N, C-alpha and C positions, 0 to 999 in steps of 0.2 A: 138649111143649117142655122140660119139666124132666126132670131126670136122675133115674134110679131110685136110684143110688149112685155112688161113685166108679169102680167098674167099668165100669158103664154109660157113664159119662162118658168114661172113657178109650177104650172102644171107638169111640164117636162120634168123638173127637177123632182117633183114628188115622186114620179114613177120610179126613179132610182133609189128613193127612200122607202119604198112600199114595205120593205120586211119590218119596219118600225111601227106599222098601223097596229092599233090595239094595245100598244106597250105603254109603260109609264113615261110618257114624253112631254116635253114642254119644248115649244119652238119660239126663239127669241129672235126677232128681226132687227136689224140695224138701220135706224132711221135716217133719212125718210125712204129712200128708193128700195130699201129691202122689205118694206112692210107689204107692198103687193104681191112680191114673189112669195114671202112667208105665209101670206094669208091662204094661198093655194095649198102650200105644203100642209099647213095646219088643218085645212079643211079634209084634205084627202087622207090625213093619218088620224083624224079625229082627236086632235090635240089641242090644248089651249096656245092662244098666242098672246105675246107681249113684246115689249120693246126693251132693248138693251142699249143705254145710254154711251154713245161714242162720239168723239170728235177728232178730226185730223188735225194736228199742229202744222200750219203753213208758215213759212218764212215770212216776216213782216213786209218786205218790199215785194215779195211774190208770193201771194196766199196759196197759189194752186201748186206751188212747189212744197210737197209734204217733207216736214223732217222728222214726223212722228205721230202719235196719236194718243189719246187719253180715253178712258172709260170709267163709269161711275164705279165707285168703291176706292178711289184714289189710285187708279192704275195708270201708269205712265209708260210709253214705249218711245225711245228716242233712236233714230238712225243717226249714229254719231258722224259718220261720212256726210250724210246729207247736211247735217247741222254745220259741219266744218265748211262744207262747200258753199253754205249760205253765209259764213262769217260770223255764226251766232255762238257766244260763249254761254256758259250755264246761267248767268243772270239774263241774258236776252231769252233764253229758252223758257226761263221760269216765267218771265212777264208774257210770253205767248201762252203759256200753259194758264196762268191766272185769267188772262182774258177768255180763253176757250173753255176754261172750267165753269166760269160763269154761264156762259151760254148752253153748256151742256146742262147743267142744273135746271136752267130756264125750261130747256126743251123737255127733260124728264118730267119736271112738273106738269108742263102742258099736256103730255101724253098720257101720263099716269096719275096725275093729281097727287093724293096723299098715300095712294096704294105703294106697297114695296114690291119688289120683284116676287114672282110667285116662288114656292120652296123649290130649290134646286138640288139639295142634298140627296144623294142616293138615286136620283132620277136620270133619264137619258135626255140630255139638253142638244137641241138641234139650233145652231147659230146660222141664220140665214141673212145673206146680202145680196144685191143684184148683180154682183161680179167682183172680181179681185184684179187689181193692177199690181201695185207692190206688195200688198197684203199687210201693211203695218197697222191700218184701222182694225183688220180682222184678228191680228196678233194681239192687240189690246183687248178686244172683244172677249177672245178665248182666255187670256189671263184673268179677266174679271170673272168670268163663270168659273174658271177652274178655282177660284178662291172659295166658291160656295160648296165645293166637294161633290160634284155629281157623279153619278156611277160611271156615265160614258159621254164624251164631248165629241159632238159631229160639227164640222164647219161645212155648208153647203151652199153652193153658188151656181148660177147658170153657166158663168164663163170665168175662165181664169188660165193665165199661162203656166205651162209645166213648172217652171221655176219657183213660182209663187207658191203652187200646191205642195211641192216638195220642201220648200222652207217652212210651211205651215204644219207639216206631218209632226213636228216635234210639239207644237202647242196643242193640237186635237188628237183624240184617238183615231179619227177618220176625217178625210177631206173628200168631198163628193163635188164634181163638177160635170155639167152636161156636155160642155165643149172646152177643149184645152188647146186652143190655136198656138203654135209655135211663135207667132209675133201677135201681141196684142198693143197696138197703138193707144187704144181707148175701150173701155167698156161699153160705152154708148154705140160704138162702131158695129157692135153684133145685135143691135135691136133696130128694127124699123121704126119704132115709137119710143124714144128714151126721154120723153118730156118730164120736167121736174115734178115729183111727187109733191103735193102741197100739204101743209099741216091739216087742213080740213080733211083731206083723203085719208091721211094716217089716222086720224080721230075716228073717222067713219068706220074703216076697216076693224080698228079695234073694238068699237063698240059692238059691231055686228058679230065679232067673233068672242065676245063676253058670254059666258055660260050664263044660262037663265037662272033667276033666283032659286036656290036650293041646288044648283048645280055645283061641281067641283072644279078647281083649277089645278 
């Protein structure tokens, strides 16, 4: 049931999304780990691939402790209970957001250059990551996409706990997961190879997925 790596996860996820093949679909990956997964989905569906800029907001003294997330387009989602547990007031949260917003913008420019997101209005948009834990980053991503007026929004991941899937059904028209273990200590625990995806790999996969001159996105 485990995944060999992100490519294997993407292939298995693509099978659950096969009904969207040949439709007016855009696949958006959450960098960096979601890109290899999304590449397989986009290839299987014959759809364009791009990235959507998102960043987790971590507590200053415990960066791995997520209190929320941001996405391009000025989207911010904060888990107030987590922020309170970390002892953060609104000013402290704003400082974290400012720092992460700068990093988000840097990464978006690195991955897309001066290109904007592809046109999303009226299209089916599939947002792909390599897995969900709390789902706060995916929530920010869904809200960013929703602001563009897609006809249908699907959140698709290889692995997620049922509670996160249920919580995100209010954000996406459909949430798809290959595996939904009752207990998920970490996303990486469901992969044999969960090595960090590099910027270079993200850029390579995006370049390989870009339509040839004269093609459409």
